[in-house]
VOGU-3710 file (C-alpha; in Angstrom, 3 decimals, decimal comma):
1> misatrlawl> 114,972/17,311/-74,453  112,968/14,590/-76,207  109,428/14,228/-74,999  108,401/11,184/-72,952  105,786/10,301/-75,583  108,113/10,429/-78,492  110,770/8,329/-76,667  108,125/5,761/-75,596  106,919/5,317/-79,090  110,454/5,097/-80,603
11> qlrreklrla> 111,278/2,243/-78,028  108,149/0,281/-78,710  108,498/0,624/-82,566  112,147/-0,543/-82,397  111,114/-4,256/-81,528  108,245/-4,755/-84,063  107,707/-8,368/-83,095  107,591/-7,609/-79,392  105,133/-4,772/-80,113  102,833/-7,082/-82,198
21> ialsgvafav> 102,820/-9,609/-79,369  101,896/-6,882/-76,844  99,163/-5,473/-78,957  97,773/-9,148/-79,530  97,722/-9,622/-75,839  95,919/-6,270/-75,090  93,440/-6,930/-77,860  92,731/-10,340/-76,551  92,009/-8,899/-73,141  89,862/-6,286/-74,611
31> ilifmqlgfq> 87,828/-8,967/-76,577  87,346/-11,029/-73,371  86,162/-7,984/-71,373  83,903/-6,699/-74,075  82,231/-10,116/-74,480  81,727/-10,568/-70,737  80,168/-7,116/-70,459  78,238/-7,505/-73,665  76,597/-10,724/-72,587  75,933/-9,352/-69,094
41> dalfnssvav> 74,165/-6,216/-70,553  72,224/-8,402/-72,916  71,157/-10,536/-70,028  69,957/-7,530/-68,016  68,292/-5,750/-71,048  66,510/-8,789/-72,326  65,340/-9,980/-68,764  63,404/-6,714/-68,349  62,103/-6,309/-71,958  58,508/-7,092/-70,813
51> hqrlqadvvl> 58,758/-4,917/-67,564  59,866/-2,047/-69,652  56,926/-2,264/-71,950  54,328/-2,529/-69,150  51,802/0,299/-69,367  52,001/0,740/-65,575  53,084/3,158/-62,838  52,792/0,770/-59,850  53,086/-3,097/-60,117  51,746/-5,746/-57,785
61> inptsaylas> 53,434/-9,139/-57,577  53,664/-12,151/-55,217  56,704/-11,395/-52,965  57,840/-15,040/-53,316  58,269/-14,650/-57,102  61,893/-14,970/-58,216  61,845/-13,714/-61,852  59,502/-13,145/-64,724  59,368/-16,675/-66,090  58,326/-18,137/-62,756
71> mktfprrriy> 55,865/-15,598/-61,303  53,748/-16,918/-58,395  49,996/-16,019/-58,114  48,098/-13,687/-55,860  44,366/-12,832/-55,468  43,009/-10,739/-58,343  41,010/-8,704/-55,858  44,127/-7,020/-54,650  44,179/-4,781/-57,840  40,441/-3,840/-57,288
81> qalgfegves> 41,317/-2,907/-53,702  43,874/-0,500/-55,150  41,142/1,162/-57,261  39,933/2,798/-54,083  43,152/4,812/-53,561  43,421/8,419/-54,607  45,248/9,036/-57,790  44,634/5,528/-59,197  43,042/5,750/-62,663  42,773/2,053/-63,746
91> vsaiytmllp> 44,136/-1,552/-63,182  44,739/-4,592/-65,168  45,452/-8,182/-64,477  48,120/-10,263/-66,304  48,547/-13,911/-66,409  52,001/-15,384/-67,221  53,199/-19,052/-67,682  55,711/-21,209/-69,452  53,815/-23,756/-71,550  54,877/-26,311/-73,967
101> wknpetgrtr> 54,547/-25,173/-77,730  54,483/-27,767/-80,570  56,617/-26,931/-83,594  54,046/-27,105/-86,457  56,708/-28,618/-88,831  58,670/-30,957/-86,572  56,158/-31,824/-83,869  58,731/-31,187/-81,228  57,674/-29,227/-78,075  59,546/-26,520/-76,420
111> eifivgfdpa> 58,452/-24,145/-73,637  57,195/-20,774/-74,654  56,330/-17,737/-72,338  52,710/-16,847/-72,529  51,220/-13,386/-71,478  47,492/-13,075/-71,182  45,415/-10,097/-70,372  42,032/-8,584/-71,040  42,074/-7,183/-74,695  40,064/-4,213/-73,569
121> devlalpevn> 43,192/-2,893/-71,750  46,359/-1,511/-73,253  48,759/-3,408/-71,177  51,967/-3,649/-73,355  53,712/-0,770/-75,181  53,950/-3,007/-78,266  52,287/-1,304/-81,360  51,621/-4,625/-83,204  49,877/-6,105/-80,069  47,670/-3,116/-79,412
131> agrplfrrpd> 46,707/-2,808/-82,993  45,654/-6,464/-82,943  43,923/-6,588/-79,595  40,519/-7,158/-81,068  41,714/-10,395/-82,639  42,358/-11,621/-79,058  38,751/-11,859/-78,505  38,619/-14,799/-80,854  38,891/-18,143/-79,352  42,441/-19,560/-79,287
141> vvffdeasrp> 44,023/-16,834/-81,132  47,639/-15,864/-80,129  50,314/-13,396/-81,270  53,718/-14,766/-81,805  57,062/-12,918/-81,067  58,974/-13,093/-84,365  62,202/-12,620/-82,511  61,742/-15,955/-80,744  64,369/-18,732/-81,235  64,008/-20,765/-84,528
151> eygpiaatfr> 63,342/-23,911/-82,612  59,651/-22,906/-82,528  59,357/-23,216/-86,161  59,222/-20,771/-89,250  56,131/-19,030/-87,715  56,932/-15,484/-88,854  57,869/-16,497/-92,506  54,860/-18,719/-92,922  52,371/-15,989/-91,435  53,895/-13,431/-93,837
161> qhrpvetevr> 53,198/-15,687/-96,743  49,499/-15,379/-95,687  49,371/-19,116/-94,859  47,523/-20,240/-91,748  49,793/-21,018/-88,752  48,231/-23,493/-86,416  49,621/-25,646/-83,640  49,097/-26,709/-80,025  49,914/-25,115/-76,809  49,661/-27,724/-73,844
171> trhvsvgglf> 47,250/-29,735/-76,093  45,123/-26,787/-76,876  44,713/-26,075/-80,561  45,718/-22,379/-81,264  46,150/-20,255/-84,422  48,567/-17,320/-84,757  46,714/-14,165/-85,556  49,682/-11,678/-85,688  53,335/-11,024/-84,978  55,140/-8,625/-82,716
181> tlgtsfgidg> 58,755/-8,067/-81,749  60,113/-8,466/-78,323  63,225/-10,649/-78,157  64,525/-13,582/-76,071  66,203/-13,591/-72,677  68,190/-16,140/-70,587  64,907/-17,474/-69,111  62,607/-17,001/-72,160  63,163/-18,346/-75,678  60,002/-17,149/-77,166
191> tlvtsdlnfi> 56,808/-15,392/-76,188  53,029/-15,505/-76,969  50,493/-12,834/-76,174  46,801/-13,534/-75,979  43,738/-12,744/-74,091  42,997/-13,694/-70,429  40,164/-15,982/-71,515  42,401/-17,813/-74,085  44,979/-18,111/-71,474  42,524/-19,852/-69,065
201> rmmpardaga> 41,373/-22,088/-71,916  44,980/-23,363/-72,205  44,971/-24,152/-68,544  41,409/-25,177/-67,567  42,441/-26,033/-64,088  43,881/-22,541/-63,451  41,946/-20,336/-61,100  40,985/-17,147/-63,028  41,111/-15,270/-59,704  44,822/-15,965/-59,263
211> inigiirlkp> 46,897/-13,573/-61,359  50,726/-13,283/-61,682  51,130/-9,377/-62,217  48,805/-6,503/-61,280  49,461/-3,190/-63,048  48,149/0,106/-61,789  47,938/3,215/-63,913  47,913/6,606/-62,072  46,322/9,875/-62,984  48,720/12,470/-64,579
221> gvdaervrde> 51,009/14,148/-62,047  50,460/11,651/-59,269  53,540/10,424/-57,453  54,085/6,763/-58,043  56,244/6,335/-55,023  53,682/7,851/-52,690  50,917/5,578/-54,026  53,332/2,581/-53,670  53,980/3,418/-50,030  50,235/3,880/-49,349
231> laaylpkdve> 49,301/0,604/-51,054  52,093/-1,323/-49,344  50,992/-0,130/-45,819  47,285/-1,026/-46,612  47,232/-4,188/-48,736  47,903/-7,670/-47,120  51,415/-8,992/-47,233  50,614/-11,561/-49,926  51,590/-8,955/-52,448  54,525/-6,795/-53,118
241> vltkqdyier> 53,998/-3,265/-54,200  56,597/-1,822/-56,603  56,986/1,195/-58,965  57,704/0,124/-62,497  61,408/1,075/-62,056  61,403/-0,887/-58,687  60,258/-3,850/-60,660  62,755/-3,537/-63,331  65,625/-3,346/-60,745  64,189/-6,236/-58,863
251> eknywalstp> 64,496/-8,419/-61,857  68,033/-7,263/-62,755  69,126/-7,836/-59,153  67,812/-11,328/-59,189  70,049/-12,237/-62,151  72,977/-10,265/-60,796  72,896/-11,443/-57,204  70,742/-14,482/-56,785  72,238/-16,539/-59,687  75,881/-17,530/-60,566
261> igyvfkfgvi> 75,415/-15,617/-63,879  76,232/-12,295/-62,555  79,410/-13,648/-60,684  80,546/-15,597/-63,805  80,502/-12,467/-65,948  82,298/-10,359/-63,268  84,885/-13,219/-63,043  85,379/-13,284/-66,764  86,182/-9,453/-66,660  88,669/-9,935/-63,946
271> mglvvgaiiv> 90,307/-12,781/-65,663  90,529/-10,662/-68,852  92,238/-7,903/-66,892  94,690/-10,302/-65,240  95,724/-11,904/-68,504  96,297/-8,598/-70,196  98,081/-7,194/-67,212  100,439/-10,149/-67,109  101,285/-9,900/-70,927  101,795/-6,023/-70,785
281> yqilfadind> 104,034/-6,392/-67,681  106,213/-8,930/-69,352  106,537/-6,872/-72,439  107,369/-3,691/-70,610  109,813/-5,439/-68,194  111,738/-6,988/-71,085  111,733/-3,588/-72,859  113,179/-1,926/-69,690  115,774/-4,707/-69,198  116,926/-4,405/-72,731
291> hlaeyatlka> 117,300/-0,688/-72,542  118,666/-0,482/-68,898  122,039/0,928/-70,239  120,137/3,720/-72,167  118,128/4,540/-68,992  121,397/4,865/-67,023  122,819/7,096/-69,715  119,820/9,362/-69,505  120,169/9,415/-65,636  123,798/10,270/-66,094
301> mgytdrylfa> 122,658/13,212/-68,423  120,348/14,563/-65,754  117,069/13,011/-66,623  115,063/12,267/-63,448  113,374/9,130/-62,438  110,008/10,782/-62,820  110,771/11,397/-66,567  111,867/7,934/-67,084  108,608/6,686/-65,239  106,730/8,810/-67,488
311> vvlmeafila> 108,205/7,043/-70,574  107,176/3,706/-69,309  103,682/4,754/-68,520  103,431/6,406/-71,849  104,455/3,092/-73,400  101,670/1,406/-71,378  99,101/3,962/-72,532  100,048/3,531/-76,158  99,810/-0,365/-75,864  96,375/0,151/-74,201
321> vagyvpgavi> 95,027/2,468/-76,942  96,541/0,643/-79,868  95,490/-2,735/-78,571  91,862/-1,490/-77,740  91,120/-0,388/-81,354  91,490/-3,742/-83,090  89,875/-5,513/-80,057  86,782/-3,358/-80,222  86,493/-3,774/-84,057  86,633/-7,621/-83,729
331> cawlynlaga> 84,127/-7,495/-80,766  81,659/-5,456/-82,914  81,749/-8,229/-85,477  81,448/-10,934/-82,692  78,411/-9,063/-81,197  76,748/-9,251/-84,423  77,496/-12,929/-84,917  76,490/-13,880/-81,433  73,340/-11,646/-81,461  72,144/-13,430/-84,653
341> strlplhmtf> 72,807/-16,903/-83,087  71,306/-16,267/-79,676  68,679/-13,675/-80,430  70,061/-11,645/-77,475  70,298/-7,897/-77,801  74,019/-7,619/-78,039  75,056/-4,176/-79,051  78,203/-2,069/-78,926  77,313/1,003/-76,982  79,277/4,063/-76,093
351> etgsivlalt> 78,910/3,274/-72,363  80,351/-0,194/-72,763  83,095/0,961/-75,026  84,103/3,777/-72,581  84,132/1,329/-69,658  86,343/-1,215/-71,481  88,753/1,565/-72,655  89,135/2,842/-69,040  89,741/-0,649/-67,772  92,290/-1,258/-70,412
361> igmcwasgai> 94,149/1,796/-69,766  94,152/1,154/-65,991  95,335/-2,341/-66,630  98,287/-1,219/-68,735  99,154/1,474/-66,279  99,152/-0,908/-63,363  101,425/-3,255/-65,334  103,675/-0,345/-66,168  103,757/0,916/-62,512  105,004/-2,565/-61,473
371> avrkirsadp> 107,543/-2,869/-64,353  108,900/0,590/-63,771  110,536/-0,324/-60,491  113,318/-1,915/-62,644  114,525/1,649/-63,696  115,497/2,326/-60,058  118,167/-0,300/-60,457  119,616/1,667/-63,537  122,585/3,119/-61,697  125,159/4,685/-64,076
381> aeif> 128,036/3,925/-61,728  127,337/0,208/-61,720  126,462/-0,183/-65,445  129,529/1,797/-66,698
//
């Protein structure tokens, strides 16, 4: 008795053109799914790049804030009120804003995300920023994210040539005192880090007592969730109290649930599965129809429907795996290409690869399960 796997492979190999078309269809679906999931992961990961680098255990924000690039303000005194709670070690205030940056070469302006804080505090887990914090004390000195989009100008290249980099941020003359690496996101094309005083100098009308993010560092061993709950019960409702992980999830949920972006990516994945399933179904149905007499012969020889079903499902499995491999290889190249163009963190991960492989196998098996119904009509008495 020939195994179902061997028979499935022999049938697929017999029609080489049909096999090539089937593998191309599966690979196309794999590429579409990979790209949708890749951009979705890049969106989520890039949108919380600042959140993940906050040196904080608990975070205070305005509850009406939507996402990082549009944070509302709240009274600075709230973070000082938190100092009175048991387990709180220190607090820091962060100012954020999107302000126009002038490209020093072209003179064109583009909004850039600015983070300001007291240089005496270690607020961000960025080695270059922490090493250069004393420079922030100088008036109008900023650090520039070298992973920002090129539209801001050749800032990093010029700085590395030990040439002065000077420009304007909202009509305020500033100079670049250092570089760091953070990256872009869907809401932020570039980032500056500076002191709180320099931030206020760029926006003289801004109330220094109104901050965007308050971070709270706890003593070792203190439960962040307990402190979060105590602060939430005590502080006025003009602030929302979150653990650092809560803050990360809040940002991700905004992009996934409150904007069309999350829906678009999910719809793209579904469409990829539908397209692939239709192609695989047509290939398997045509293959079964061409070999209907052979299937009837096998039935007459005593082979059960279960065995014949296994043959078709094995064909679907072979198509899934064989189509996945070239699709994944092409996507790895596309990730590098798109990542270099968009400055988004597009990476081929084991988790994403496993999800796409599972979806591809499920898609092909679903198509096989539908197409296999044709075998039931393979009646030896009628065919012969």
